[in-house]
C-alpha positions in Angstrom: -85.9 -137.2 -26.4 -86.8 -134.5 -23.8 -83.8 -134.7 -21.7 -82.2 -134.2 -25.3 -84.1 -131.3 -25.8 -83.5 -130.0 -22.4 -79.8 -130.1 -23.1 -79.5 -128.5 -26.1 -81.7 -125.7 -24.7 -79.2 -125.2 -21.9 -76.5 -125.4 -24.2 -78.0 -122.3 -26.0 -78.9 -120.3 -23.1 -75.3 -120.6 -22.1 -74.1 -119.9 -25.1 -76.4 -116.8 -25.4 -74.7 -115.7 -22.3 -71.8 -116.3 -23.0 -71.6 -114.7 -26.6 -73.8 -111.9 -24.7 -71.2 -111.5 -21.4 -68.1 -111.3 -24.0 -69.6 -108.6 -26.6 -70.3 -106.2 -23.2 -66.8 -107.2 -22.3 -65.5 -105.9 -25.8 -67.6 -102.9 -25.9 -66.9 -101.6 -22.9 -62.8 -102.0 -23.1 -62.9 -101.0 -27.0 -65.5 -98.8 -27.8 -66.8 -96.9 -24.9 -64.5 -93.8 -25.0 -63.6 -91.6 -22.1 -66.2 -88.5 -22.6 -65.5 -85.1 -21.0 -68.6 -83.1 -18.9 -69.3 -79.5 -18.7 -68.6 -76.7 -20.4 -66.5 -76.7 -23.4 -64.5 -73.9 -22.7 -64.4 -70.1 -21.0 -67.8 -68.4 -19.9 -69.1 -66.4 -23.2 -69.2 -62.4 -22.4 -72.8 -62.1 -23.1 -73.3 -58.5 -22.9 -71.2 -58.5 -26.1 -74.5 -60.0 -27.8 -77.2 -57.2 -27.0 -77.1 -56.0 -29.9 -76.1 -56.4 -33.8 -73.0 -56.3 -35.2 -73.6 -54.9 -38.2 -76.2 -54.9 -40.8 -74.6 -56.3 -43.9 -75.6 -59.8 -45.4 -73.2 -62.6 -43.2 -72.5 -65.8 -44.6 -71.5 -68.5 -42.6 -70.5 -71.2 -44.9 -69.1 -74.9 -43.2 -66.3 -76.4 -44.9 -64.7 -79.6 -44.7 -65.6 -83.2 -42.6 -67.8 -85.1 -40.2 -66.6 -82.6 -37.4 -68.1 -79.6 -39.4 -70.9 -81.7 -41.0 -71.9 -82.5 -37.5 -71.6 -86.4 -37.7 -72.6 -88.6 -34.0 -74.5 -85.3 -33.1 -78.2 -85.5 -33.0 -80.0 -82.7 -34.8 -79.6 -78.7 -33.9 -76.4 -79.6 -31.8 -73.7 -79.7 -33.9 -70.9 -77.1 -32.8 -72.3 -75.4 -36.3 -75.9 -75.7 -35.9 -75.4 -74.2 -32.4 -73.6 -71.1 -33.9 -76.5 -70.7 -35.7 -78.7 -71.0 -33.2 -78.9 -72.3 -29.7 -80.8 -75.3 -29.0 -83.7 -76.1 -26.7 -81.6 -78.1 -24.0 -78.8 -75.5 -23.8 -77.7 -74.2 -20.7 -79.5 -70.9 -19.6 -76.2 -69.1 -19.9 -75.7 -69.2 -23.4 -79.6 -68.8 -24.7 -79.2 -65.5 -27.2 -75.4 -66.1 -27.6 -75.6 -66.8 -31.2 -74.7 -65.6 -34.7 -78.0 -65.6 -35.6 -78.6 -62.6 -32.8 -75.8 -60.4 -33.6 -76.1 -60.9 -37.8 -80.2 -60.2 -38.9 -79.0 -60.8 -42.2 -77.3 -64.4 -41.5 -77.0 -66.4 -44.6 -76.2 -70.2 -43.7 -74.7 -73.1 -46.1 -72.6 -75.9 -44.6 -70.9 -77.5 -48.0 -69.1 -80.6 -44.5 -69.8 -84.2 -46.0 -68.7 -86.9 -43.6 -65.8 -88.4 -44.1 -64.2 -86.3 -46.7 -61.1 -85.7 -47.2 -58.7 -82.6 -47.8 -58.1 -83.3 -52.1 -62.5 -83.5 -51.7 -62.6 -80.4 -49.8 -61.0 -78.8 -52.8 -62.8 -80.8 -55.5 -65.9 -80.5 -54.4 -66.2 -78.6 -51.8 -64.6 -74.9 -52.3 -65.5 -74.9 -55.5 -69.3 -74.8 -55.1 -68.3 -70.9 -53.6 -69.8 -68.7 -56.0 -68.2 -64.7 -55.9 -70.4 -63.6 -53.6 -71.7 -59.3 -53.9 -69.3 -56.9 -52.1 -71.8 -56.6 -49.8 -71.7 -59.7 -48.3 -68.6 -60.7 -45.7 -68.1 -64.4 -45.0 -67.3 -66.3 -42.3 -66.4 -69.9 -43.0 -65.3 -72.6 -40.8 -63.2 -74.9 -41.5 -62.1 -78.5 -40.9 -60.4 -80.8 -43.1 -56.8 -83.3 -42.8 -58.5 -85.4 -40.4 -59.5 -88.0 -42.3 -56.5 -87.7 -44.6 -54.5 -89.3 -41.5 -57.0 -91.8 -40.9 -58.3 -93.4 -43.5 -58.5 -95.9 -44.9 -58.2 -97.7 -41.2 -55.5 -99.8 -42.0 -57.1 -102.0 -44.7 -55.5 -100.4 -48.0 -52.0 -99.5 -48.4 -51.3 -96.1 -47.6 -52.1 -93.5 -50.4 -52.3 -89.1 -50.3 -55.7 -88.8 -48.8 -56.0 -92.1 -46.5 -52.2 -92.2 -45.4 -52.9 -93.9 -42.1 -49.6 -96.8 -42.0 -47.5 -94.9 -44.1 -43.9 -94.5 -43.1 -42.5 -91.2 -42.5 -40.4 -90.5 -45.4 -43.2 -91.6 -47.7 -45.1 -89.5 -46.3 -43.5 -86.2 -46.8 -44.4 -85.4 -50.2 -48.0 -86.0 -49.5 -47.5 -83.4 -46.3 -46.2 -80.8 -48.8 -49.2 -81.1 -51.3 -51.8 -80.7 -48.3 -50.2 -77.6 -47.0 -49.8 -76.7 -50.7 -53.6 -77.4 -51.2 -55.1 -75.6 -48.3 -53.2 -72.6 -49.0 -54.7 -72.9 -52.7 -58.6 -73.6 -51.2 -58.2 -70.7 -48.5 -57.4 -68.6 -51.6 -60.0 -69.1 -53.6 -62.2 -69.1 -50.3 -61.3 -65.1 -49.7 -61.5 -64.7 -53.5 -65.5 -65.5 -53.3 -66.1 -63.0 -50.8 -64.1 -59.3 -51.9 -66.5 -58.0 -49.5 -63.9 -59.0 -46.9 -64.0 -62.6 -45.1 -63.4 -64.7 -41.7 -61.9 -68.0 -42.3 -61.9 -70.0 -39.0 -59.4 -73.0 -40.1 -59.3 -75.8 -36.8 -56.5 -77.7 -36.4 -55.8 -81.5 -37.8 -57.8 -83.2 -34.5 -55.5 -86.6 -32.1 -57.6 -89.5 -33.3 -56.5 -90.9 -30.2 -58.0 -87.1 -27.8 -54.7 -87.0 -26.3 -54.5 -90.7 -24.5 -51.8 -91.6 -27.7 -53.6 -95.2 -27.6 -54.4 -95.8 -31.7 -55.3 -98.9 -31.1 -58.3 -98.1 -28.4 -59.3 -95.4 -30.2 -61.0 -98.3 -32.8 -58.3 -97.3 -35.6 -55.9 -101.0 -36.4 -52.0 -100.9 -34.3 -49.5 -99.5 -36.7 -45.9 -99.7 -35.4 -44.1 -98.5 -38.3 -46.1 -95.5 -39.8 -46.8 -92.1 -39.2 -49.2 -92.9 -36.6 -46.6 -95.5 -34.2 
């Protein structure tokens, strides 16, 4: 009986080690993606941030998906957060380089939601922007359309707003609708700020981060669709 328990223990330990090793290899091969280092862009001239850019009220608005919502970033480290104010661990050369410094009357609202698509932005986010007084200038940061391409990760047949796996011809009408939807949203945003607005619209990101390998990015292989 004692020998049997010993063999069972060895089998359990061996199986556990095998599973752990396999999991580690899978994680390293498929989930650990390349990550850059250093500055995200060119150096910013600090002299532009030594005095306010104006005294009017400025409303900073975030609209869109996880990029603007800050999914995956720790508190205070999303791009939206860092535009408002620096995090404590930001490099010293960019301390004081933020919008709170140059816009003393800054109003902040982030309507973005992780995982959302352009139809959802048009339906649930943009309508939340009420018409502002003429003394308010809008600065709008918008990321939309990325999830339209990758949803529903191949788990369901392709459709508008969840185009992954769609054939090129199948997607043409959805692409046209996206263009129309985007123009409508931009017009509605501008209409909310009769005192003027500045809209910064990000391009739709490449889900492979420039590698061209959709499977490596964690998505199922799509052999005949848009992402093939």
